[in-house]
C-alpha positions in Angstrom: 0.0 0.0 0.0 2.9 2.3 0.6 4.6 1.9 -2.8 2.5 4.4 -4.9 3.0 7.1 -2.3 6.6 6.3 -1.4 8.2 9.2 -3.2 5.6 11.7 -1.9 6.3 10.5 1.6 10.0 11.0 1.1 9.3 14.6 -0.2 7.2 15.4 2.9 9.5 13.8 5.4 12.7 15.4 4.1 11.2 18.7 2.7 12.4 17.6 -0.7 16.0 17.3 0.5 16.1 13.6 -0.5 16.3 14.6 -4.1 19.5 16.6 -3.4 20.9 13.7 -1.4 20.3 11.3 -4.2 21.8 13.6 -6.8 24.9 14.1 -4.5 25.2 10.3 -4.0 25.1 9.6 -7.8 27.6 12.4 -8.4 30.0 10.8 -5.9 29.4 7.3 -7.4 30.4 8.7 -10.9 28.7 5.9 -12.9 30.2 5.2 -16.3 28.6 3.8 -19.5 30.7 0.6 -19.3 29.6 -0.2 -15.7 26.7 -2.3 -14.4 25.4 -1.1 -11.1 23.2 -3.0 -8.6 20.8 -0.8 -6.8 20.0 -3.0 -3.8 16.7 -2.1 -2.0 16.1 0.2 -5.0 12.4 0.6 -4.4 10.8 2.8 -6.9 14.0 3.4 -8.9 14.8 7.1 -8.0 18.5 6.4 -7.7 18.6 3.9 -10.5 17.1 6.4 -12.9 19.8 8.9 -12.1 22.5 6.3 -12.6 21.0 5.1 -15.9 20.8 8.7 -17.3 24.6 8.7 -16.9 24.9 5.7 -19.2 25.5 2.8 -16.7 23.4 -0.3 -16.9 21.3 -0.8 -13.7 19.7 -3.7 -12.0 17.2 -2.6 -9.3 16.6 -5.3 -6.6 14.0 -5.1 -3.9 12.2 -7.5 -1.6 8.9 -5.6 -2.2 7.1 -6.5 -5.4 4.8 -3.4 -5.1 7.8 -1.1 -5.1 9.3 -2.9 -8.1 6.0 -2.6 -10.0 6.0 1.2 -9.3 9.6 1.4 -10.4 8.9 -0.5 -13.7 6.0 1.8 -14.4 8.0 5.0 -13.7 10.9 3.7 -15.8 8.6 3.1 -18.8 7.1 6.6 -18.5 10.6 8.0 -18.5 11.6 6.0 -21.5 14.2 4.0 -19.5 13.9 0.5 -20.9 17.3 -1.0 -20.1 16.8 -1.3 -16.4 16.2 -4.7 -14.8 13.9 -5.0 -11.9 14.3 -8.1 -9.7 
């Protein structure tokens, strides 16, 4: 039940700061096009999308099928078809 509202909850709880933290994390990670990155407990894919936009291949793994379903849907809407959700 949480999955569809997960990102909204993060926005409310962090005052939107989680988006900056995620951007900073990916900047520190410096993903490269030849790399394959595992986003463990990747949930709805926010970090994975940022990594994929830098050219790396990304596998999003999460224990919660609802979160993965939201992530798959969001990836499709963003035109990000090369992500794997497991």
